[in-house]
C-alpha positions in Angstrom: 0.0 0.0 0.0 1.5 3.3 -1.1 2.0 6.1 1.4 -0.6 8.5 -0.1 -3.2 5.7 0.0 -2.4 4.7 3.5 -2.9 8.3 4.8 -6.6 8.1 3.7 -7.2 5.2 6.1 -8.1 6.2 9.7 -5.4 5.3 12.2 -7.6 2.9 14.1 -7.9 0.7 11.1 -4.2 0.8 10.1 -1.9 -2.1 10.8 0.2 -1.8 14.0 3.5 -2.8 12.4 5.8 -0.4 10.6 5.9 0.3 6.9 9.2 1.8 5.6 9.0 3.8 2.3 11.7 2.7 -0.2 13.0 4.8 -3.1 15.3 3.4 -5.7 18.0 5.8 -7.0 19.6 3.8 -9.9 21.4 4.5 -13.1 23.8 7.0 -14.6 23.5 10.5 -13.1 22.9 13.1 -15.8 20.7 16.2 -16.3 18.4 14.6 -18.9 18.1 11.2 -20.5 16.2 12.5 -23.5 13.1 11.0 -25.1 14.4 7.5 -25.4 16.5 7.0 -22.2 15.9 7.5 -18.5 18.4 9.3 -16.3 19.0 9.6 -12.6 18.6 13.3 -11.7 16.6 15.5 -9.3 13.7 15.9 -11.7 13.3 12.1 -12.1 13.3 11.3 -8.3 11.9 14.4 -6.7 8.3 13.2 -6.6 9.2 9.8 -5.1 11.4 11.4 -2.5 8.6 13.9 -1.5 6.1 11.1 -1.2 8.4 8.8 0.9 9.3 11.5 3.4 5.7 12.7 3.7 4.6 9.4 5.2 3.9 10.5 8.7 3.7 7.0 10.1 7.1 5.9 8.8 10.0 6.3 11.3 12.5 6.3 8.5 13.1 6.2 4.7 15.2 3.7 2.9 17.1 4.6 -0.2 18.5 1.9 -2.6 21.4 3.3 -4.5 22.9 1.7 -7.6 24.9 4.2 -9.6 28.4 4.4 -11.1 28.2 8.2 -11.0 27.8 11.1 -13.5 26.9 14.7 -13.0 28.3 16.2 -9.8 25.7 18.9 -9.9 22.8 16.4 -10.1 24.4 14.3 -7.4 24.6 17.2 -5.0 21.1 18.3 -5.8 19.7 14.9 -5.0 21.9 14.7 -1.8 20.7 18.1 -0.7 17.0 17.3 -1.3 17.3 14.1 0.7 18.9 15.9 3.7 16.4 18.8 3.4 13.5 16.4 3.5 15.0 14.4 6.4 15.4 17.5 8.5 11.9 18.8 7.5 10.1 15.6 8.5 12.4 14.4 11.2 13.2 11.0 9.7 16.3 8.9 9.7 17.7 7.9 6.3 19.1 4.5 5.5 21.0 4.0 2.3 21.4 0.5 0.9 24.1 0.0 -1.8 23.4 -2.6 -4.5 26.1 -3.2 -7.2 27.8 0.1 -6.9 27.8 3.6 -5.3 30.8 5.2 -6.9 31.7 8.8 -7.6 28.4 10.7 -7.8 26.6 7.6 -6.7 28.6 7.6 -3.5 28.0 11.3 -3.1 24.2 10.6 -3.1 24.8 7.7 -0.6 26.4 10.3 1.8 22.8 11.5 2.4 22.2 8.4 4.5 22.5 8.5 8.3 23.7 5.0 7.9 25.1 3.3 4.7 24.6 -0.4 4.4 26.4 -2.5 1.7 26.8 -6.0 0.4 30.3 -7.4 0.9 30.6 -7.4 -2.9 29.2 -3.9 -3.6 31.6 -1.3 -5.0 32.0 2.0 -3.2 34.2 5.0 -3.3 35.8 6.6 -6.4 36.0 10.0 -4.7 37.3 12.0 -7.5 36.4 13.9 -10.6 36.9 12.8 -14.2 36.3 14.4 -17.6 36.8 12.8 -21.0 36.6 13.5 -24.7 38.2 12.7 -28.0 40.6 14.5 -30.3 39.9 14.4 -34.0 42.7 16.6 -35.4 44.5 13.8 -37.3 41.3 12.2 -38.5 40.0 15.4 -40.2 43.4 16.0 -41.7 43.4 12.5 -43.3 40.0 12.9 -44.8 40.8 16.4 -46.1 38.6 18.4 -43.8 39.6 22.0 -42.9 38.6 23.2 -39.4 37.2 26.7 -39.4 36.4 28.2 -36.0 35.3 31.8 -35.3 34.9 33.1 -31.8 34.4 36.4 -29.9 36.4 35.8 -26.7 39.8 34.1 -26.7 38.7 31.2 -24.5 35.3 30.6 -26.1 36.4 27.5 -28.0 38.6 26.1 -25.2 39.3 22.3 -25.5 37.7 22.1 -28.9 38.0 18.4 -30.0 38.7 19.4 -33.6 41.7 21.6 -32.6 45.1 20.6 -31.2 45.2 20.2 -27.5 46.9 23.1 -25.6 48.5 22.7 -22.2 47.1 26.0 -20.9 43.6 24.9 -21.8 44.1 21.5 -20.1 45.3 23.4 -17.0 42.0 25.3 -16.9 40.0 22.1 -16.9 42.2 20.5 -14.2 41.7 23.6 -12.0 37.9 23.2 -12.3 38.3 19.5 -11.4 40.3 20.2 -8.3 37.6 22.7 -7.1 34.9 20.1 -7.6 37.0 17.4 -6.0 37.5 19.6 -2.9 33.8 20.1 -2.6 33.3 16.3 -2.8 36.1 15.7 -0.2 34.5 18.2 2.2 31.1 16.4 1.9 32.7 13.1 2.7 34.6 14.5 5.7 31.5 16.2 7.1 29.1 13.2 6.7 31.6 10.5 7.7 33.2 12.5 10.5 34.7 10.2 13.2 34.3 7.2 11.0 36.9 7.6 8.2 40.2 5.8 8.5 43.5 7.6 7.7 44.3 6.1 4.3 46.3 8.0 1.7 44.2 6.6 -1.1 40.9 7.6 0.3 40.4 10.6 -1.9 42.5 9.4 -4.8 39.6 8.1 -7.0 40.1 4.5 -6.0 37.2 2.3 -5.2 36.7 -0.8 -3.0 34.4 -3.6 -2.1 31.7 -3.0 0.4 33.6 -5.1 3.0 36.7 -3.0 2.6 34.5 0.1 2.6 33.4 -0.8 6.1 37.0 -1.0 7.2 37.8 2.4 5.7 34.8 4.0 7.3 33.2 4.9 3.9 30.1 2.9 4.8 28.8 1.6 8.1 28.0 -2.1 7.9 27.1 -5.2 5.8 23.5 -6.2 5.4 20.4 -6.2 3.2 17.3 -4.0 3.0 14.8 -6.5 4.4 17.1 -7.9 7.1 18.2 -4.5 8.5 14.8 -2.9 8.5 13.3 -5.9 10.3 16.1 -6.0 12.7 15.5 -2.3 13.6 11.7 -2.1 13.4 10.4 -5.6 14.0 9.9 -8.8 12.1 6.6 -7.6 10.7 8.1 -4.5 9.1 6.9 -4.0 5.5 8.7 -2.3 2.7 6.8 0.1 0.5 8.4 0.9 -2.9 7.6 4.5 -3.9 8.2 5.5 -7.5 7.9 8.6 -9.6 5.3 8.6 -12.4 6.4 6.6 -15.5 5.2 6.2 -19.0 3.7 3.1 -20.5 7.2 1.8 -21.4 8.7 2.6 -18.0 10.3 5.9 -19.0 9.7 9.3 -17.4 7.3 11.2 -19.6 9.1 14.2 -21.2 7.6 17.5 -22.1 7.6 17.7 -25.9 7.4 20.9 -27.9 8.1 21.8 -31.5 8.3 19.5 -34.4 8.2 15.7 -34.0 9.0 14.7 -37.5 11.3 11.8 -38.6 14.5 13.9 -38.5 13.8 15.1 -34.9 13.1 11.5 -33.8 16.3 10.2 -35.5 18.4 12.9 -33.9 17.0 12.1 -30.5 17.6 8.3 -31.1 21.2 9.0 -32.2 21.8 11.0 -29.0 20.4 8.2 -27.0 22.8 5.7 -28.6 25.7 7.8 -27.7 24.5 8.2 -24.1 24.0 4.5 -23.8 27.6 3.8 -24.9 28.8 6.4 -22.4 26.8 4.8 -19.6 28.0 1.3 -20.6 31.6 2.6 -20.4 30.9 4.1 -17.0 29.5 0.9 -15.5 32.3 -1.2 -17.1 34.9 0.7 -15.0 33.6 -1.3 -12.1 33.3 -4.7 -13.9 29.6 -4.4 -14.4 
């Protein structure tokens, strides 16, 4: 029974045992998955989070995280929304890691008052990465001339069709360091008193869930059902709360403008590229 339905039932008719709302936060973290692909971002999970925390009878909210990372902005936005809702409704937050909570996925997991993992989960990767391709030799071989016009000397910085310049790379690396410091500060704040002194902790390395417990990145081993029943009783029920989805399981997008064959083909091509990027991200962790 979902939380919004349960609230309509008078308290005297409700079951005496606890029901814990559960929200799944899974997938690559990015601003928008487009028309043909879902994405993990604040927009896609906000409704489910609101509904879960608004359950007045639930003593806590459980979050199931399974993400290899992605956008640091969306990761922080989800983290901040969870902490804001927890403070507003006075609820404890339990995070359960499935296959992986790495990079942005681990940033989201930090929103938990307690982080529980499987021994074989992958956690960590506290770092920042950017990637791209250089096509200068390719376009030269096929006889293409690059023409680039800008107003502003840095407007075309790190253009993939122009030779890489050390000073431009330095700008990107400076940005990465700033974002990395924000990430490190979040970890130190949320895991204060639990982190071990390890030189590799913020190097971008990742570890199994069992090793993550030893390092203080997570709290303990366990599973959603076992831990919730251990804490709130053997009759505790789990209530999966989901955001609205389309007929095919995707979040319904707002569509404006033309929807002809070319527009659909462009969107599909973009989805293929994003799928390949997501596959590469998951494969870093052997998944």
